[in-house]
C-alpha positions as CSV (number, residue, x, y, z in Angstrom):
1,M,-36.0,-35.9,38.4
2,S,-35.2,-32.4,39.0
3,S,-37.2,-32.5,42.3
4,E,-34.9,-35.6,43.6
5,V,-31.8,-34.0,42.5
6,S,-32.8,-30.7,44.3
7,K,-33.6,-32.8,47.5
8,Q,-30.3,-34.7,47.4
9,A,-28.2,-31.4,46.4
10,A,-29.7,-29.5,49.5
11,A,-28.5,-32.4,51.7
12,R,-24.8,-32.2,50.6
13,R,-22.2,-30.1,52.3
14,T,-18.7,-30.0,50.4
15,F,-16.1,-28.3,52.3
16,A,-12.4,-27.9,52.8
17,I,-10.4,-27.5,55.8
18,I,-7.6,-24.8,55.4
19,S,-4.6,-23.9,57.7
20,H,-1.0,-23.0,58.3
21,P,0.9,-26.1,59.1
22,D,0.6,-27.5,62.6
23,A,-2.5,-25.4,63.6
24,G,-4.2,-29.0,64.0
25,K,-6.1,-29.3,60.6
26,T,-5.5,-33.1,60.2
27,T,-6.4,-33.7,63.9
28,L,-9.7,-31.7,63.4
29,T,-10.2,-33.6,60.2
30,E,-10.2,-37.0,62.1
31,K,-12.3,-35.8,64.9
32,L,-15.2,-34.4,62.5
33,L,-14.8,-38.2,60.9
34,L,-15.3,-39.7,64.3
35,L,-18.0,-37.4,65.2
36,G,-19.8,-38.5,61.7
37,G,-19.2,-42.2,62.2
38,A,-16.7,-42.6,59.2
39,I,-13.9,-43.9,61.8
40,R,-13.8,-45.5,65.2
41,M,-10.8,-43.9,66.6
42,A,-8.8,-40.9,65.5
43,G,-6.4,-41.7,62.6
44,Q,-8.5,-44.4,61.1
45,V,-10.9,-44.0,58.4
46,K,-13.5,-46.9,58.0
47,A,-14.3,-47.7,54.5
48,K,-15.6,-51.1,54.0
49,G,-15.7,-53.9,56.6
50,D,-14.0,-53.8,60.0
51,N,-10.4,-54.4,58.9
52,R,-10.0,-51.8,56.2
53,R,-8.8,-48.7,58.1
54,A,-6.1,-46.1,57.1
55,H,-4.7,-42.6,58.0
56,S,-6.1,-39.6,56.2
57,D,-2.5,-38.8,55.7
58,W,-1.8,-42.2,53.9
59,M,1.7,-41.6,51.8
60,K,4.7,-42.9,53.5
61,I,6.2,-39.4,53.4
62,E,3.2,-38.1,55.0
63,Q,3.3,-40.5,57.9
64,A,7.1,-40.3,58.3
65,R,6.9,-36.1,58.4
66,G,3.4,-35.9,60.0
67,I,2.3,-33.5,57.5
68,S,-0.2,-33.6,54.8
69,V,1.1,-33.5,51.2
70,T,-1.7,-34.2,49.1
71,T,-5.5,-33.7,49.2
72,S,-7.6,-36.4,50.8
73,V,-11.3,-36.6,50.2
74,M,-13.6,-38.3,53.0
75,T,-17.4,-38.8,52.8
76,F,-19.6,-39.3,55.8
77,E,-23.2,-38.9,56.8
78,Y,-24.2,-36.5,60.0
79,E,-27.7,-35.7,61.0
80,G,-29.3,-36.7,57.7
81,A,-26.9,-34.8,55.5
82,T,-23.9,-36.1,53.4
83,F,-20.6,-34.3,54.2
84,N,-17.8,-34.4,51.5
85,L,-14.7,-33.3,53.4
86,L,-11.5,-32.3,51.7
87,D,-8.5,-32.2,53.9
88,T,-5.9,-30.1,52.1
89,P,-2.0,-29.6,52.5
90,G,-1.3,-26.9,54.9
91,H,2.2,-26.5,53.8
92,E,3.0,-23.6,51.5
93,D,4.9,-25.8,48.9
94,F,1.9,-27.5,48.1
95,S,-0.3,-24.4,47.6
96,E,-1.4,-25.5,44.0
97,D,-3.0,-28.7,45.2
98,T,-4.9,-26.6,47.8
99,Y,-6.0,-24.0,45.2
100,R,-7.3,-26.7,42.9
101,T,-9.2,-28.4,45.8
102,L,-10.8,-25.0,46.6
103,T,-12.3,-25.0,43.0
104,A,-14.4,-27.9,44.0
105,V,-15.9,-27.0,47.4
106,D,-18.9,-24.6,48.4
107,S,-17.3,-23.6,51.8
108,A,-14.4,-23.9,53.9
109,I,-13.2,-24.1,57.7
110,M,-10.2,-22.1,58.5
111,V,-8.2,-23.4,61.6
112,I,-6.1,-20.8,63.5
113,D,-3.7,-21.7,66.2
114,A,-4.7,-19.8,69.4
115,A,-1.1,-19.0,70.4
116,K,-0.2,-17.8,66.7
117,G,-3.1,-16.4,65.2
118,I,-2.9,-15.4,61.4
119,E,-0.1,-16.9,59.9
120,A,1.4,-16.4,56.3
121,Q,-0.1,-19.5,54.7
122,T,-3.5,-18.8,56.4
123,R,-3.4,-15.5,54.8
124,K,-2.5,-16.9,51.2
125,L,-5.2,-19.6,51.3
126,F,-7.9,-17.0,52.3
127,E,-6.9,-14.8,49.5
128,V,-7.8,-17.8,47.2
129,C,-11.1,-18.3,49.0
130,R,-11.8,-14.6,48.6
131,L,-11.3,-14.8,44.9
132,R,-13.9,-17.6,44.6
133,D,-16.3,-16.1,47.1
134,I,-15.9,-19.2,49.3
135,P,-17.7,-18.7,52.8
136,I,-15.4,-19.4,55.8
137,I,-16.2,-20.6,59.3
138,T,-13.3,-20.0,61.6
139,F,-12.3,-22.4,64.2
140,V,-9.5,-21.3,66.9
141,N,-7.8,-24.5,68.1
142,K,-5.6,-25.3,70.9
143,M,-7.6,-23.1,73.6
144,D,-6.4,-25.8,76.2
145,R,-2.8,-24.4,75.7
146,E,-1.5,-20.9,76.4
147,G,-2.3,-18.5,73.8
148,R,-3.0,-15.1,72.6
149,D,-5.9,-12.8,73.9
150,V,-9.2,-13.6,72.4
151,F,-10.0,-10.2,71.3
152,E,-6.5,-9.8,69.7
153,I,-7.3,-12.9,67.7
154,L,-10.6,-11.6,66.5
155,D,-9.0,-8.2,65.6
156,E,-6.2,-9.8,63.6
157,V,-8.8,-11.8,61.5
158,A,-10.9,-8.9,60.8
159,E,-7.9,-6.6,59.8
160,A,-5.6,-9.1,58.2
161,L,-8.4,-10.9,56.2
162,A,-10.9,-8.1,55.9
163,L,-13.7,-10.2,57.5
164,D,-16.4,-9.3,59.9
165,T,-15.7,-11.7,62.9
166,V,-18.9,-13.0,64.9
167,P,-17.9,-15.2,68.0
168,M,-20.7,-17.7,68.4
169,V,-19.2,-19.1,71.4
170,W,-16.9,-17.4,73.9
171,P,-14.0,-19.2,75.7
172,V,-14.0,-19.4,79.5
173,G,-10.3,-19.2,80.5
174,G,-7.5,-20.4,78.4
175,G,-4.4,-22.8,78.8
176,G,-4.3,-24.3,82.1
177,T,-7.4,-22.5,83.2
178,F,-9.7,-23.3,80.3
179,K,-13.0,-24.3,81.6
180,G,-14.9,-24.5,78.2
181,C,-17.1,-22.3,76.0
182,Y,-20.2,-20.2,76.5
183,D,-22.7,-20.6,73.7
184,L,-23.7,-17.0,73.0
185,V,-26.5,-18.0,70.7
186,K,-28.2,-20.9,72.6
187,E,-27.2,-19.7,76.1
188,E,-25.5,-22.9,77.0
189,M,-22.4,-23.6,78.9
190,I,-20.1,-26.2,77.4
191,P,-17.8,-27.5,80.2
192,F,-14.3,-28.6,79.2
193,S,-13.4,-31.7,81.3
194,G,-9.7,-32.0,80.0
195,E,-10.6,-35.5,78.8
196,D,-11.1,-36.6,75.1
197,D,-14.9,-35.8,74.6
198,Y,-17.3,-33.5,72.7
199,G,-18.6,-31.8,75.8
200,T,-22.2,-31.8,77.0
201,P,-24.0,-28.4,76.7
202,I,-25.9,-27.3,79.9
203,S,-28.6,-24.7,79.5
204,A,-27.3,-21.6,81.5
205,P,-28.7,-18.3,80.8
206,L,-25.8,-15.6,81.0
207,L,-27.5,-14.0,84.1
208,G,-29.1,-16.8,85.3
209,D,-28.4,-18.7,88.5
210,E,-26.9,-21.9,87.1
211,L,-24.0,-20.4,85.4
212,P,-22.1,-19.2,88.4
213,D,-22.3,-22.8,89.9
214,L,-20.7,-24.2,86.7
215,I,-17.4,-22.0,86.7
216,P,-15.2,-20.2,89.2
217,E,-16.6,-16.9,90.4
218,D,-13.6,-14.9,88.9
219,Q,-14.0,-16.4,85.5
220,Y,-17.9,-15.9,85.6
221,E,-17.3,-12.1,86.1
222,T,-14.7,-12.1,83.3
223,L,-17.2,-13.9,81.1
224,L,-20.1,-11.4,81.8
225,E,-17.6,-8.5,81.1
226,E,-16.1,-10.2,77.8
227,A,-19.3,-11.6,76.3
228,D,-21.0,-8.1,76.7
229,L,-18.0,-6.4,75.0
230,A,-17.8,-8.9,72.2
231,M,-21.6,-8.8,71.6
232,D,-21.5,-4.8,71.5
233,A,-18.3,-4.7,69.3
234,C,-18.9,-7.5,66.9
235,P,-21.8,-7.5,64.4
236,K,-24.7,-9.9,64.7
237,F,-24.4,-13.2,62.5
238,D,-26.1,-12.7,59.1
239,L,-26.4,-15.6,57.1
240,E,-26.2,-13.9,53.7
241,S,-23.2,-11.9,54.7
242,Y,-21.4,-15.1,55.6
243,R,-22.4,-17.1,52.5
244,E,-21.2,-14.0,50.1
245,G,-17.8,-14.3,52.0
246,H,-18.0,-11.1,54.0
247,L,-18.4,-12.5,57.7
248,T,-17.2,-15.5,59.3
249,P,-18.7,-17.0,62.5
250,V,-16.0,-18.1,65.0
251,Y,-15.8,-21.1,67.3
252,F,-13.2,-22.2,69.9
253,G,-12.0,-25.3,71.1
254,S,-9.3,-28.1,71.1
255,A,-9.4,-30.5,68.3
256,L,-7.0,-32.9,70.1
257,K,-9.6,-33.3,73.0
258,S,-12.4,-33.1,70.5
259,F,-13.8,-30.0,72.2
260,G,-15.9,-27.5,70.1
261,V,-15.8,-30.1,67.2
262,K,-19.6,-30.8,67.5
263,Q,-20.6,-27.1,67.7
264,L,-18.2,-26.6,64.5
265,L,-20.0,-29.5,62.6
266,D,-23.4,-28.3,63.4
267,A,-22.6,-24.9,62.2
268,V,-21.5,-26.3,58.8
269,L,-24.7,-28.5,58.8
270,E,-26.7,-25.4,59.5
271,F,-25.0,-22.5,57.7
272,A,-22.7,-23.7,55.1
273,P,-24.3,-23.4,51.7
274,A,-25.6,-26.5,49.6
275,P,-23.9,-27.0,46.1
276,K,-24.0,-23.7,44.4
277,I,-24.5,-22.5,40.7
278,Q,-21.2,-23.3,39.0
279,P,-19.7,-20.5,36.4
280,A,-19.5,-22.2,32.9
281,N,-19.3,-21.4,29.3
282,P,-21.7,-20.9,27.6
283,R,-23.9,-21.1,30.4
284,E,-23.9,-21.5,34.2
285,V,-24.7,-24.8,35.7
286,K,-27.3,-25.3,38.4
287,P,-27.2,-28.1,40.9
288,D,-30.9,-29.2,39.9
289,D,-30.2,-29.3,36.1
290,A,-31.4,-32.8,34.9
291,K,-28.1,-33.7,32.9
292,V,-25.1,-34.7,34.6
293,T,-22.0,-32.4,34.6
294,G,-18.8,-32.1,36.4
295,F,-15.1,-31.4,36.3
296,V,-11.9,-32.8,37.2
297,F,-10.1,-31.1,39.9
298,K,-7.4,-33.5,41.0
299,V,-5.5,-36.7,39.5
300,Q,-3.7,-39.1,41.9
301,A,-1.4,-41.8,40.8
302,N,-0.4,-44.8,42.8
303,M,-3.0,-44.7,45.5
304,D,-2.7,-48.4,45.3
305,P,1.1,-49.0,44.2
306,K,0.5,-52.5,43.7
307,H,-1.9,-51.8,40.6
308,R,-0.1,-48.5,39.3
309,D,-3.7,-47.1,39.2
310,R,-4.6,-43.3,38.3
311,I,-7.9,-41.8,39.8
312,A,-9.3,-38.5,38.6
313,F,-11.3,-36.8,41.1
314,M,-14.6,-35.3,39.8
315,R,-16.9,-32.8,41.3
316,I,-20.5,-33.6,40.3
317,C,-22.1,-30.1,39.5
318,S,-25.5,-31.1,38.4
319,G,-27.9,-34.2,37.8
320,K,-27.8,-37.6,39.0
321,F,-24.7,-39.6,38.2
322,T,-25.3,-43.6,38.1
323,R,-22.8,-46.1,37.7
324,G,-22.1,-47.2,34.1
325,M,-23.2,-43.9,32.7
326,K,-21.4,-42.6,29.4
327,L,-19.9,-39.1,29.9
328,H,-18.6,-36.9,27.4
329,Q,-15.0,-35.5,27.8
330,I,-15.2,-31.9,26.6
331,G,-12.0,-30.9,24.8
332,T,-10.9,-34.2,23.3
333,G,-14.6,-35.0,22.2
334,K,-14.4,-38.6,23.4
335,S,-17.0,-40.4,25.4
336,M,-16.2,-42.8,28.2
337,S,-18.5,-45.3,30.3
338,V,-17.7,-45.0,34.0
339,H,-18.2,-48.6,35.0
340,N,-16.2,-48.4,38.3
341,P,-16.8,-45.0,40.0
342,I,-15.2,-44.6,43.4
343,M,-16.5,-42.8,46.7
344,F,-13.5,-42.1,48.9
345,F,-12.8,-42.5,52.5
346,A,-9.1,-41.3,52.5
347,Q,-7.1,-43.8,50.4
348,N,-9.7,-46.4,50.9
349,R,-12.9,-46.7,48.5
350,E,-15.8,-48.4,47.7
351,L,-18.0,-48.5,44.4
352,A,-20.5,-45.7,43.9
353,Q,-23.7,-46.6,42.6
354,E,-25.0,-43.1,42.3
355,A,-23.8,-39.7,43.2
356,W,-25.3,-36.3,43.4
357,P,-24.5,-32.6,43.0
358,G,-21.6,-31.8,45.5
359,D,-20.1,-35.3,45.5
360,I,-16.9,-36.1,44.8
361,I,-16.3,-39.4,42.8
362,G,-13.1,-41.1,41.7
363,I,-12.9,-42.1,38.0
364,P,-10.2,-45.0,37.2
365,N,-8.4,-44.2,33.8
366,H,-5.1,-44.6,32.2
367,G,-4.0,-41.0,31.8
368,T,-7.3,-40.1,29.6
369,L,-8.5,-37.6,32.2
370,R,-6.6,-34.6,33.5
371,V,-7.1,-31.7,35.8
372,G,-9.5,-29.1,34.3
373,D,-11.3,-31.6,32.2
374,S,-15.3,-31.0,31.8
375,M,-17.5,-34.0,31.8
376,T,-21.1,-33.8,30.6
377,E,-23.9,-36.2,29.4
378,G,-23.4,-34.7,25.8
379,E,-23.8,-30.9,26.2
380,D,-21.0,-28.8,25.1
381,I,-20.2,-27.2,28.7
382,R,-16.8,-26.0,29.8
383,F,-16.2,-25.1,33.3
384,S,-13.6,-22.5,34.4
385,G,-10.0,-24.0,33.8
386,I,-7.8,-24.7,36.8
387,P,-4.5,-22.8,36.2
388,S,-1.1,-23.9,36.3
389,F,1.4,-21.4,38.1
390,A,5.1,-20.6,37.1
391,P,7.6,-22.6,39.3
392,E,9.8,-20.9,41.6
393,I,12.5,-23.6,41.8
394,L,13.9,-25.3,38.5
395,Q,16.0,-28.3,38.7
396,R,17.4,-30.8,36.2
397,V,16.7,-34.3,36.8
398,R,19.9,-36.8,36.9
399,L,19.0,-40.4,36.0
400,D,21.5,-43.0,37.7
401,D,20.5,-45.7,35.3
402,P,20.1,-44.5,31.6
403,L,18.2,-47.7,30.7
404,K,15.2,-46.5,32.9
405,A,14.8,-43.3,30.8
406,K,11.4,-44.4,29.6
407,H,10.3,-45.4,33.0
408,L,11.6,-42.0,34.3
409,S,9.5,-40.2,31.6
410,K,6.4,-42.1,32.7
411,A,6.8,-41.4,36.1
412,L,7.4,-37.8,35.6
413,E,4.3,-37.3,33.3
414,S,2.1,-39.3,36.0
415,L,3.3,-37.0,38.9
416,A,3.2,-33.8,36.9
417,E,-0.6,-34.8,36.1
418,E,-1.2,-34.7,39.9
419,G,0.4,-31.4,40.3
420,V,3.4,-32.8,42.3
421,T,5.7,-31.0,39.8
422,Q,5.7,-29.5,36.5
423,V,7.9,-31.0,33.8
424,F,9.7,-29.2,30.9
425,R,11.6,-30.9,28.1
426,P,14.3,-28.4,26.9
427,V,14.4,-27.7,23.1
428,I,18.2,-28.2,23.2
429,G,19.4,-31.0,25.8
430,A,18.0,-34.3,26.9
431,M,17.8,-33.7,30.6
432,Y,14.2,-33.0,31.8
433,I,13.7,-30.0,34.1
434,V,11.4,-30.0,36.9
435,G,9.7,-27.0,38.3
436,V,8.1,-26.7,41.9
437,V,6.8,-24.2,44.1
438,G,8.8,-25.2,47.1
439,Q,11.8,-27.2,48.4
440,L,9.7,-29.7,50.2
441,Q,7.8,-30.4,46.7
442,L,11.2,-31.8,45.5
443,E,11.6,-34.0,48.5
444,V,8.3,-35.5,47.9
445,L,8.9,-35.8,44.3
446,L,12.2,-37.7,45.1
447,A,10.6,-40.0,47.6
448,R,7.7,-40.9,45.5
449,I,9.9,-41.6,42.2
450,E,11.9,-44.1,44.3
451,Q,9.1,-45.8,46.2
452,E,6.4,-45.8,43.6
453,Y,8.4,-46.4,40.6
454,G,11.8,-47.9,41.8
455,I,13.8,-45.5,39.9
456,N,16.8,-43.8,41.5
457,V,17.4,-40.1,40.5
458,G,19.0,-37.1,41.8
459,F,18.3,-33.3,41.2
460,E,21.0,-30.7,40.1
461,P,20.6,-26.9,39.8
462,A,19.4,-25.8,36.4
463,P,20.7,-22.3,35.2
464,F,17.3,-20.8,35.3
465,V,15.4,-19.0,37.8
466,T,12.0,-18.7,36.5
467,A,9.8,-19.9,33.8
468,R,7.0,-18.2,31.7
469,W,4.5,-19.5,29.0
470,V,5.1,-17.7,25.5
471,T,1.9,-17.0,23.5
472,S,1.2,-14.5,20.8
473,D,-1.4,-13.9,18.0
474,D,1.2,-12.8,15.7
475,E,2.6,-16.1,14.3
476,A,5.6,-14.4,12.4
477,A,6.9,-12.9,15.6
478,M,6.3,-16.1,17.5
479,K,8.4,-18.2,15.0
480,H,11.0,-15.5,15.0
481,F,11.2,-15.5,18.7
482,L,11.4,-19.6,19.1
483,D,14.1,-19.6,16.4
484,R,16.3,-17.4,18.0
485,N,15.9,-18.4,21.6
486,K,16.3,-22.1,21.6
487,G,18.8,-22.5,24.3
488,S,16.4,-21.0,26.6
489,L,13.1,-22.7,25.4
490,A,11.5,-26.0,26.7
491,D,8.1,-27.6,26.1
492,D,5.5,-28.1,28.8
493,R,3.7,-31.5,28.8
494,D,1.2,-30.0,26.7
495,G,3.8,-29.1,24.0
496,C,3.3,-25.4,24.8
497,P,6.4,-23.2,24.6
498,V,8.0,-22.1,27.8
499,Y,10.8,-19.3,28.1
500,M,13.2,-20.1,30.9
501,A,14.9,-16.9,32.3
502,R,18.5,-17.1,33.8
503,N,17.7,-14.1,36.1
504,H,15.1,-11.6,36.7
505,W,16.8,-8.9,34.7
506,D,16.9,-11.6,31.6
507,M,13.1,-11.9,31.9
508,G,12.5,-8.3,31.7
509,R,14.7,-7.7,28.9
510,I,13.2,-10.4,26.8
511,Q,9.8,-9.0,27.4
512,E,10.9,-5.6,26.5
513,D,12.4,-6.9,23.1
514,N,9.4,-8.8,22.2
515,P,6.3,-6.5,22.7
516,K,4.2,-8.8,20.4
517,L,4.6,-11.6,22.7
518,N,2.8,-12.5,26.0
519,F,4.8,-14.0,28.8
520,T,2.5,-15.2,31.6
521,A,3.0,-16.7,35.0
522,T,-0.1,-19.0,34.9
523,R,-1.7,-21.2,32.0
524,E,-5.1,-22.7,31.8
525,R,-5.6,-26.0,30.0
């Protein structure tokens, strides 16, 4: 079995696409799917049958705003390999969802706008990748529009992200004069026609006779000069250094025009690692281990609002998973038979008869599985937990119809399990308090409660600016604190105590006054 598992795992590439909003991430995602045959036209994901199609951004609010607010999982085949692509939200207000997604991938594509370079959210996402040693391939997008100097972009990536940059192709011109890219490794010219196509490489050595006939003379001279400088100034590509997260190969193109997308996908196939060893307790998990293990990194409610469904996204870490298999839920000690596992194509899905290390499957459940849960065939193995982060905005929830209080409780619980929000129940007072990272999360929360649950609510400011989880090994000190501060305390959805501070001075004072207590901005379940 292990040899078959090893073979299947070696053919998997599980990766995320990360970027700042508007860099072209979703467009690139769709063009990769088009190249892999998963869709027939940009914006449509084919799952089962010719008539089942949908956008990778499938929520109403995503389609209305033109942004991604939740992670989509898409599986497709290319050149004999299976690709599991996770399209993450680009907006910083949804950074927690992106962070959780990055725990489930083996590599990432970082998309940069040629005109804007490194932006704030790009930097934050890269830092998460660096923490997890996730190798990155860089794609500089929108080369057919006016942009910054190419060397300037490479220098910025190297300085801002502390990465060695290795251009694998070099752009010829830019904006209105963009003629395509020259493949520095294969010595091929990939002409840009201006039409929507992947480009057909033409063999043309840099100093040969063919290349001057393919591009204008002045651009040929510029290419010779820039390519020579780039190859001297940048290190050579080293596969080990890339996989350790120290070096990024750089590609250029236009996702909107499909240009450069094939070279990018070929690079993922050739360079990106297959499923890696996963850290866990009491031992690390190897992909070719015979027994199935995995962990839940995301929960999505109401992908099909008609059925009030709840799907747990599980990354398979080892073994061969088969439909109907009984898995042990570490933590609760319960076992569950997975009769209807799902393979994803954006929001469309089909039953998975089997899955291998690196694959992402969906497990329908009724609130049994939560983010961070480890699943095994029986061995007591716990994968590293996925932390919750302290919210930066706290708001009270105002319910227009008091008769729908139970419905609101269920809606908030479901959305909190997804990570759309954190929900706190004050020790004193009946109004829920929701905590989010950014304002846009509140808008998404409001829209989804109305659209998916039919409940009209509003938000009003809570008298708190931040929240911290409270823990202590000293039971007496903990009890004393909880008894004296009920007006500023709440329980999270697991019943853990949370101190809500009215200002930052208050937070500092309470920490000084209670040295035996721990006030933390993150919590692992």
